[in-house]
Structure formats: C-alpha cells, structure tokens
C-alpha positions as a printed NumPy array, in Angstrom:
array([[  0.228,  -0.057,  -0.138],
       [  2.917,   2.349,   0.978],
       [  4.53 ,   1.452,  -3.075],
       [  0.685,   2.479,  -4.46 ],
       [  0.752,   5.902,  -2.671],
       [  4.093,   6.562,  -3.316],
       [  3.715,   5.619,  -7.316],
       [  0.182,   7.615,  -6.614],
       [  2.038,  10.584,  -5.082],
       [  4.563,  10.806,  -7.814],
       [  1.897,  11.202, -11.048],
       [  0.066,  13.655,  -9.585],
       [  3.067,  15.961,  -9.181],
       [  4.024,  14.784, -12.101],
       [  0.789,  15.734, -13.969],
       [  0.692,  19.158, -11.56 ],
       [  4.064,  20.18 , -13.17 ],
       [  2.788,  19.725, -16.803],
       [ -0.876,  21.272, -16.636],
       [ -1.419,  22.997, -19.899],
       [ -3.635,  19.841, -21.058],
       [ -5.955,  19.664, -18.064],
       [ -6.541,  23.256, -17.527],
       [ -7.302,  23.827, -21.152],
       [-10.206,  20.688, -20.777],
       [-11.316,  23.073, -17.288],
       [-11.317,  26.449, -19.438],
       [-13.202,  24.914, -22.58 ],
       [-16.503,  23.876, -20.073],
       [-16.293,  26.79 , -18.293],
       [-16.126,  29.343, -21.246],
       [-18.762,  27.162, -23.089],
       [-21.438,  27.485, -19.86 ],
       [-20.423,  31.338, -19.705],
       [-21.641,  31.437, -23.29 ],
       [-24.768,  29.179, -23.308],
       [-26.114,  30.894, -20.107],
       [-25.349,  34.698, -21.615],
       [-27.278,  33.613, -24.874],
       [-30.261,  32.11 , -23.015],
       [-31.069,  33.74 , -20.161],
       [-33.991,  34.863, -20.193],
       [-34.11 ,  39.278, -19.437],
       [-35.599,  39.688, -15.471],
       [-36.364,  43.471, -16.415],
       [-39.391,  42.272, -18.757],
       [-40.8  ,  39.24 , -19.554],
       [-44.112,  40.019, -21.69 ],
       [-43.833,  39.429, -25.166],
       [-44.081,  42.479, -27.095],
       [-47.442,  43.03 , -29.169],
       [-47.629,  41.03 , -32.392],
       [-47.178,  43.781, -35.917],
       [-50.754,  43.418, -37.753],
       [-51.511,  45.421, -41.285],
       [-54.786,  46.175, -41.457],
       [-56.499,  46.834, -44.991],
       [-59.61 ,  48.409, -45.16 ],
       [-60.862,  48.407, -48.891],
       [-64.418,  48.915, -46.922],
       [-63.993,  51.833, -44.904],
       [-67.791,  51.039, -43.283],
       [-69.652,  50.501, -40.516],
       [-68.836,  46.549, -40.047],
       [-64.868,  47.245, -40.602],
       [-64.747,  49.893, -37.907],
       [-66.001,  47.587, -35.948],
       [-62.923,  45.652, -36.571],
       [-60.902,  48.441, -36.085],
       [-62.901,  49.203, -32.599],
       [-61.699,  45.411, -31.526],
       [-58.089,  45.656, -31.978],
       [-58.13 ,  49.114, -30.425],
       [-59.537,  47.598, -26.701],
       [-56.919,  47.82 , -24.222],
       [-56.798,  43.921, -23.785],
       [-56.288,  43.837, -27.574],
       [-53.806,  47.018, -27.82 ],
       [-51.191,  44.652, -25.446],
       [-51.341,  41.573, -27.987],
       [-51.273,  43.304, -31.025],
       [-50.216,  46.941, -32.27 ],
       [-52.476,  47.395, -35.892],
       [-51.096,  49.797, -38.82 ],
       [-53.907,  50.888, -40.889],
       [-52.07 ,  51.098, -44.472],
       [-52.78 ,  49.866, -48.073],
       [-52.044,  46.306, -49.353],
       [-48.181,  47.143, -51.257],
       [-47.223,  48.71 , -47.992],
       [-48.143,  46.376, -46.079],
       [-46.432,  43.648, -48.275],
       [-43.985,  45.229, -48.265],
       [-43.564,  46.105, -44.277],
       [-43.713,  42.116, -43.963],
       [-41.029,  41.497, -46.695],
       [-39.023,  43.988, -43.973],
       [-39.708,  41.869, -40.617],
       [-41.76 ,  44.69 , -39.486],
       [-45.436,  42.791, -39.653],
       [-46.336,  39.15 , -38.9  ],
       [-49.812,  39.211, -40.848],
       [-51.731,  41.694, -43.141],
       [-55.657,  41.511, -42.654],
       [-57.921,  42.61 , -45.805],
       [-60.909,  43.384, -45.454],
       [-62.632,  43.671, -48.66 ],
       [-64.892,  46.404, -50.602],
       [-68.875,  46.218, -49.724],
       [-67.861,  44.376, -46.602],
       [-69.979,  46.013, -44.724],
       [-73.261,  45.991, -47.368],
       [-72.423,  42.087, -47.839],
       [-72.777,  41.556, -43.633],
       [-75.752,  44.001, -43.781],
       [-77.055,  41.585, -46.582],
       [-76.492,  38.736, -45.004],
       [-74.025,  37.336, -47.721],
       [-70.969,  34.829, -47.615],
       [-67.902,  37.404, -47.069],
       [-64.112,  36.252, -47.27 ],
       [-61.913,  38.045, -45.011],
       [-58.37 ,  37.729, -46.262],
       [-54.953,  36.957, -43.445],
       [-51.968,  37.532, -45.173],
       [-49.223,  35.391, -42.843],
       [-45.526,  36.428, -43.339],
       [-43.831,  33.155, -44.018],
       [-40.927,  34.173, -41.944],
       [-42.362,  33.934, -38.913],
       [-43.556,  30.686, -37.143],
       [-45.954,  31.593, -34.273],
       [-47.526,  34.802, -34.299],
       [-49.09 ,  34.882, -37.796],
       [-50.866,  31.765, -36.329],
       [-52.346,  34.351, -33.364],
       [-53.669,  36.506, -35.654],
       [-55.786,  33.836, -37.907],
       [-57.321,  32.375, -34.636],
       [-58.155,  35.773, -33.768],
       [-59.316,  36.462, -37.015],
       [-61.486,  33.345, -36.888],
       [-62.929,  34.64 , -33.4  ],
       [-63.996,  37.893, -34.781],
       [-65.953,  36.626, -38.014],
       [-67.882,  33.858, -35.696],
       [-69.257,  36.675, -33.02 ],
       [-70.078,  38.745, -36.007],
       [-71.419,  35.724, -37.915],
       [-73.704,  35.359, -35.277],
       [-74.544,  38.2  , -34.488],
       [-75.952,  39.695, -37.73 ],
       [-78.058,  35.998, -37.712],
       [-79.611,  36.54 , -34.669],
       [-80.119,  40.284, -35.771],
       [-81.373,  39.696, -39.119],
       [-83.94 ,  41.872, -40.157],
       [-82.25 ,  44.472, -37.266],
       [-79.093,  44.324, -39.883],
       [-81.513,  43.955, -43.3  ],
       [-83.527,  47.653, -41.905],
       [-79.73 ,  49.53 , -41.86 ],
       [-78.941,  48.329, -45.183],
       [-82.355,  50.094, -46.37 ],
       [-81.161,  53.255, -44.471],
       [-77.985,  53.425, -46.393],
       [-79.323,  53.144, -49.984],
       [-82.242,  55.712, -49.684],
       [-82.328,  59.237, -48.863],
       [-83.399,  60.322, -45.462],
       [-86.573,  61.597, -45.665],
       [-87.847,  59.079, -47.655],
       [-87.396,  56.337, -44.915],
       [-90.317,  55.506, -42.249],
       [-89.074,  56.498, -38.937],
       [-92.673,  55.952, -37.566],
       [-91.848,  52.374, -37.912],
       [-88.896,  52.013, -36.001],
       [-90.323,  51.702, -32.703],
       [-91.817,  48.569, -32.827],
       [-88.519,  47.419, -34.309],
       [-86.503,  48.474, -31.646],
       [-89.099,  46.597, -29.585],
       [-87.958,  43.29 , -30.722],
       [-84.296,  43.898, -30.988],
       [-84.884,  44.756, -26.932],
       [-86.36 ,  41.554, -26.781],
       [-83.487,  39.636, -28.606],
       [-81.168,  41.524, -26.935],
       [-82.895,  40.631, -23.134],
       [-83.054,  37.075, -24.529],
       [-79.28 ,  36.59 , -25.646],
       [-78.435,  38.425, -21.938],
       [-80.651,  35.499, -20.249],
       [-78.288,  33.022, -22.187],
       [-75.212,  34.683, -21.885],
       [-75.546,  36.111, -18.654],
       [-74.239,  34.522, -16.384],
       [-72.516,  31.937, -18.708],
       [-73.327,  28.437, -18.349],
       [-69.444,  27.899, -18.332],
       [-67.297,  29.784, -17.157],
       [-63.055,  30.059, -16.828],
       [-61.258,  30.426, -13.583],
       [-57.996,  31.244, -13.702],
       [-55.831,  30.08 , -10.391],
       [-52.577,  31.07 , -10.102],
       [-50.315,  28.612,  -8.192],
       [-46.488,  28.575,  -6.959],
       [-45.338,  24.993,  -6.116],
       [-42.954,  25.156,  -2.921],
       [-39.692,  26.347,  -3.951],
       [-40.656,  27.625,  -7.702],
       [-39.545,  30.138,  -9.424],
       [-41.628,  32.692, -11.376],
       [-39.449,  32.311, -14.334],
       [-35.754,  30.877, -15.49 ],
       [-32.465,  33.241, -13.619],
       [-29.384,  33.248, -15.39 ],
       [-27.763,  31.091, -12.251],
       [-31.224,  28.609, -13.47 ],
       [-29.869,  28.35 , -16.151],
       [-26.321,  27.465, -15.249],
       [-26.9  ,  25.227, -12.848],
       [-28.365,  23.205, -15.494],
       [-26.103,  23.707, -18.042],
       [-22.877,  23.074, -16.488],
       [-22.98 ,  19.638, -14.971],
       [-23.64 ,  18.832, -18.376],
       [-19.85 ,  20.265, -19.678],
       [-18.531,  18.938, -16.238],
       [-19.009,  15.114, -17.289],
       [-18.329,  15.76 , -20.908],
       [-14.371,  17.129, -20.171],
       [-14.027,  14.972, -16.96 ],
       [-14.01 ,  11.961, -19.649],
       [-11.13 ,  13.899, -21.641],
       [ -8.851,  14.871, -18.777],
       [ -9.273,  11.131, -17.207],
       [ -9.043,   9.543, -20.459],
       [ -5.858,  11.943, -20.897],
       [ -4.187,  10.861, -17.347],
       [ -4.786,   7.278, -17.955],
       [ -3.427,   7.041, -21.683],
       [ -0.029,   6.785, -19.308],
       [ -0.991,   3.079, -18.992],
       [ -0.207,   3.072, -23.035],
       [  2.458,   5.582, -22.764],
       [  4.765,   3.891, -19.922],
       [  4.104,   0.575, -21.981],
       [  5.381,   1.867, -25.442],
       [  8.37 ,   3.664, -23.932],
       [  9.682,   0.363, -21.762],
       [  9.128,   2.546, -18.277],
       [  6.737,  -0.083, -17.482],
       [  8.978,  -3.152, -18.067],
       [ 12.234,  -1.264, -15.826],
       [  9.507,  -0.196, -12.902],
       [  8.644,  -3.655, -12.618],
       [ 12.385,  -5.127, -12.049],
       [ 11.721,  -3.459,  -9.158],
       [  9.751,  -4.459,  -5.913],
       [  6.759,  -3.12 ,  -7.401],
       [  4.265,  -5.929,  -7.974],
       [  2.203,  -5.513, -11.04 ],
       [ -1.368,  -5.228,  -9.471],
       [  0.546,  -1.777,  -7.432],
       [  1.201,  -0.024, -10.551],
       [ -2.118,  -0.447, -12.008],
       [ -3.522,   0.145,  -8.826],
       [ -2.261,   3.595,  -8.08 ],
       [ -2.854,   4.302, -12.28 ],
       [ -6.531,   3.699, -11.399],
       [ -6.544,   5.77 ,  -8.377],
       [ -4.804,   8.662, -10.074],
       [ -7.067,   8.783, -12.448],
       [-10.129,   8.533,  -9.909],
       [ -8.416,  10.995,  -7.61 ],
       [ -7.828,  13.609, -10.54 ],
       [-11.183,  13.049, -12.199],
       [-13.193,  13.608,  -8.572],
       [-10.869,  17.144,  -7.997],
       [-11.986,  18.239, -11.291],
       [-15.373,  17.771, -10.342],
       [-14.865,  19.558,  -7.575],
       [-13.343,  22.738,  -9.137],
       [-15.697,  23.116, -11.602],
       [-18.48 ,  22.564,  -8.892],
       [-16.539,  25.928,  -6.645],
       [-15.757,  27.867,  -9.973],
       [-19.117,  27.226, -10.878],
       [-20.73 ,  28.065,  -7.66 ],
       [-18.159,  31.521,  -6.83 ],
       [-18.332,  32.941, -10.832],
       [-21.829,  31.819, -12.235],
       [-23.726,  31.464,  -8.843],
       [-24.688,  27.788,  -9.801],
       [-26.627,  25.982,  -7.468],
       [-25.963,  22.363,  -6.592],
       [-27.928,  21.196,  -3.972],
       [-26.977,  19.085,  -0.888],
       [-23.146,  19.026,  -0.965],
       [-22.707,  15.462,   0.814],
       [-24.881,  14.091,  -2.292],
       [-22.974,  16.16 ,  -4.951],
       [-19.567,  14.599,  -3.5  ],
       [-20.643,  11.248,  -3.763],
       [-22.247,  11.716,  -6.898],
       [-19.3  ,  13.198,  -8.02 ],
       [-16.738,  10.394,  -6.918],
       [-18.92 ,   7.773,  -8.367],
       [-19.205,   9.201, -11.483],
       [-15.057,   9.533, -11.718],
       [-14.797,   6.08 , -10.169],
       [-16.607,   4.469, -13.318],
       [-14.574,   7.176, -15.991],
       [-11.28 ,   5.735, -14.762],
       [-12.694,   2.474, -14.275],
       [-14.223,   2.385, -18.015],
       [-10.611,   3.761, -19.315],
       [ -8.822,   0.988, -18.104],
       [-10.594,  -1.149, -19.782],
       [ -9.852,   0.931, -22.735],
       [ -6.793,   1.109, -22.451],
       [ -6.374,  -2.565, -21.552],
       [ -7.316,  -3.32 , -25.623],
       [ -5.57 ,  -0.325, -27.446],
       [ -1.694,  -1.089, -28.897],
       [ -0.477,   2.537, -28.421],
       [ -1.511,   6.19 , -28.289],
       [ -1.962,   7.317, -31.841],
       [ -5.022,   4.146, -31.515],
       [ -6.002,   5.982, -28.692],
       [ -6.233,   9.182, -29.688],
       [ -7.948,   8.047, -32.367],
       [-10.548,   6.424, -30.352],
       [-11.143,   7.811, -27.165],
       [-12.366,  10.702, -28.717],
       [-15.292,  10.424, -30.885],
       [-16.346,   7.422, -27.869],
       [-16.205,  10.568, -25.626],
       [-17.934,  12.784, -28.125],
       [-20.658,  10.077, -28.378],
       [-21.713,  10.06 , -24.519],
       [-21.84 ,  13.532, -24.676],
       [-23.988,  13.701, -27.825],
       [-26.173,  10.405, -26.681],
       [-25.851,  11.594, -22.753],
       [-27.088,  14.901, -22.667],
       [-24.278,  16.707, -22.535],
       [-24.869,  18.942, -25.681],
       [-28.605,  18.629, -26.287],
       [-31.127,  17.98 , -23.497],
       [-32.725,  14.784, -23.484],
       [-36.607,  15.929, -23.736],
       [-35.518,  17.424, -26.703],
       [-33.914,  13.935, -28.412],
       [-35.449,  11.472, -30.225],
       [-36.732,   8.531, -28.047],
       [-34.54 ,   6.018, -29.274],
       [-31.491,   8.519, -28.304],
       [-32.65 ,   8.988, -25.151],
       [-32.432,   5.153, -24.611],
       [-29.107,   5.148, -26.242],
       [-28.434,   7.855, -23.593],
       [-28.647,   5.22 , -20.604],
       [-25.399,   3.375, -21.043],
       [-23.382,   6.728, -20.985],
       [-22.159,   7.658, -17.855],
       [-23.254,  11.672, -19.179],
       [-27.087,  11.237, -18.668],
       [-26.368,   9.366, -14.963],
       [-24.68 ,  12.319, -13.969],
       [-26.893,  14.967, -15.264],
       [-29.781,  13.34 , -13.66 ],
       [-28.887,  12.554, -10.674],
       [-27.021,  16.366, -10.549],
       [-30.724,  17.756, -11.545],
       [-32.281,  15.333,  -8.613],
       [-29.628,  16.73 ,  -6.163],
       [-30.173,  20.323,  -6.977],
       [-33.981,  19.416,  -5.855],
       [-33.076,  17.712,  -2.526],
       [-33.345,  14.042,  -3.369],
       [-31.084,  11.653,  -3.294],
       [-29.489,  10.32 ,  -6.273],
       [-30.589,   6.582,  -5.46 ],
       [-30.638,   5.137,  -9.517],
       [-27.388,   7.38 , -10.549],
       [-25.249,   6.179,  -8.073],
       [-26.29 ,   2.23 ,  -8.115],
       [-26.01 ,   2.152, -11.546],
       [-22.422,   4.596, -11.872],
       [-21.198,   2.259,  -9.041],
       [-22.036,  -0.827, -10.112],
       [-21.269,  -0.976, -13.814],
       [-17.433,   0.996, -12.723],
       [-17.249,  -2.027, -10.425],
       [-17.433,  -4.5  , -13.51 ],
       [-15.528,  -2.197, -15.57 ],
       [-12.688,  -2.22 , -12.789],
       [-13.041,  -5.944, -12.267],
       [-12.524,  -6.808, -16.199],
       [ -9.496,  -3.93 , -16.43 ],
       [ -7.444,  -5.185, -14.096],
       [ -6.798,  -8.834, -15.235],
       [ -7.22 ,  -7.751, -18.947],
       [ -3.701,  -4.651, -17.535],
       [ -1.796,  -7.161, -15.647],
       [ -1.883,  -9.471, -18.479],
       [ -0.567,  -6.455, -21.167],
       [  2.098,  -5.538, -18.147],
       [  3.976,  -8.536, -18.314],
       [  3.868,  -8.944, -22.057]])
C-alpha cells in the first residue's frame, strides 16, 4: 500500500508540473457554460412579449370594418396587437422587411354584404418568415368572424333595416316604424342576456406556485442546468488523458523497467486507476466551486453531490482503464477515445437536452455516464437523493474495474 501511495503521489505531482492539457479542458467547459448562459438567459426586467405587428388594409371603410378596428383598439387587444392601417402594397413591404407578422385585408362592400347576409371572405396574409405569431392573428380573426356572423344572423331583420337606411334618402325612410323594430331588438337582447349572463361554462384563472418554484428562469438556473453536462463531458477528456499513461509507459519501456523493482503489477495498475479517479474527482470539485463562485450555480446538498462526483469519477477511471487494456499505442488511443467521448456527450445530454431528443436517442443515452450524472445532479438540486444514478454508476464501474485489472496485468507482463 505504501508503494502504491508513493506512485500515486509521483503521478499527481508529474501532472501538476505540466498542467496545460488539464487546464485547457477546464477552461473550455467553463467558457462554453458562460456563453450558453448569457445567450439563453431571459431578461428579468421584462418578461412580456412585445405586441404582434399587424397591417390592416380597409378596402371597405364602412360600419363593419370599423367594428374590426374597434376590436383591435380595446385595451386588452392593444397589449397583444399593434395595428397599422395601410394599403396592400405597403402591408406586403412591411412583411418583407420583418415589420409585420400578418396582414388583414377587409374587402370592398364588406359592410353592405354583411348587412345583406351574404357570405364574405376576410383575407389574412401571414408572414412566411415567422412561425407562430401569424397563426395567432389568424385565430383571432377567425374568432371575430364567428362572433360577427352570429350577431348578424341573430339580428337579421335589423341588419336588413340598416341596409335600407344606407341606400335610400333620409326623408324617404319610415321613421315611425322604428319603434316596433326597436322593441323586437330589445327582446332579442334581453333573451341573449338571459342565456349568456351568467354563462353556463366559465373559466376561472388560478395562479399557483409550487414550493421553491420560481417565476422565471434566472441566469443562475441556466448555469446550474448547463454546467453538469459540460463538466462530465470534459471530465471524460481529462481522465482519458491521465489514464493514457498506462499505454505511454508500455510503449516507452518504462513499465518493464518499473517491474524490475520490488513493485508488483497490481500496485502499479492500482496506482494508475486511483490516480485517474482522484484527478477526475478533483476536476469535478474545481468546476463545482468555480461554477458556484462565478456563475452562482446551485448544486444542492454538498454531501449528495460529492458522492455523485466520486462515483462518476470512479466509473470514468474504470472505463478508460478497460479501454486502454485493449489499445496498442497512443495513436490508437487518441483516435478512438475522442469519438467515444463525443458519442457519450451527444446521446447522454451534455450537448442537447434529453427531452428534445428522439426516444431512440434517449434509450441510447442510458448507457452513458453523462446521462446518469446529469440526471443525478438534477435530483440533487431538487434536494433528492440520486439513488438510481449512484447504483448504476457504481455497479457498472465495478464491473468495468474487474474486467480491466486482469487484462492490464496480462498486458503489463507481455
């Protein structure tokens, strides 16, 4: 054991004397985390969407078209839509420049056709460069069309009467007949009020807030979610660099010379694996501390996180010990290690959230340490014990270790 610790100490001091590769692998994930956090952090000053830009082309300029303009002019609608009245050519120019999400065209004779109970078509031209906002305008216009159609059909006689008033001269209109007509209209309004007030089905808005929940994602939340994925990805790069000493010493003949001393192969192999484990654990701690101090990242229970970090570093050292037992030289190790780490990172969620992946990719991700570390870190942030992640990483890490040690013994004596 004393000789194993001595080898371990010498290895750590040797890596600390030439820390360029390790420092580089530390700086890259921290820089990437900072960049992602700054890009995707929502502003805490203003969390409301700007009003949707709409161009309204009024070819009718009648009573019904003014009703549509009045609907857009309501206080609630002003928060959602900003309407610009223009001609059709100007409306298309505004959409091409990205200054409008949609253009609503009210046709000529719109008011007259509505009052005559004729079918009318409102045109909604959606900006093809946008995806969701034009659909909002379309649905709003559909709703307005349904409401206006229902009102006109319910008050059809009154609508036809208004149509007659628009055509004939004022002195020719029989004003004395308006009394009975107003009486009929009043009965309809009263009947409608009876059915519509109170409404049979109402919508009640309830605002709830879970314990510990936040109103919006802060920059700290973004960093806390991104940093674990970056940390485990570059943990793999760092540990594989450290564990590559197994191949380097075999190639350089250093391993053969060391075995001529009282050192046993098991002690040498144990020192290499323990060195990779401790180096990986230390790297995760450095990233966690740096993330806390600089990015204000939240990791949850320190005890749970330290245990998760230790088990993940152990799995990583065991995995690369087994990989290096099969590889013949450093060139082969460099060519194979990088694609394996990138595959782990892609499918495991270090580069893309697992929720956004196809189900097949999510299933593959369960075979990566990235997925288990990221999921475990998320549970720790929520104050929960990452039992599944610890069990899977510890059990599979022990299997990898038991497979790697005999193979490394055999390769060290060849």
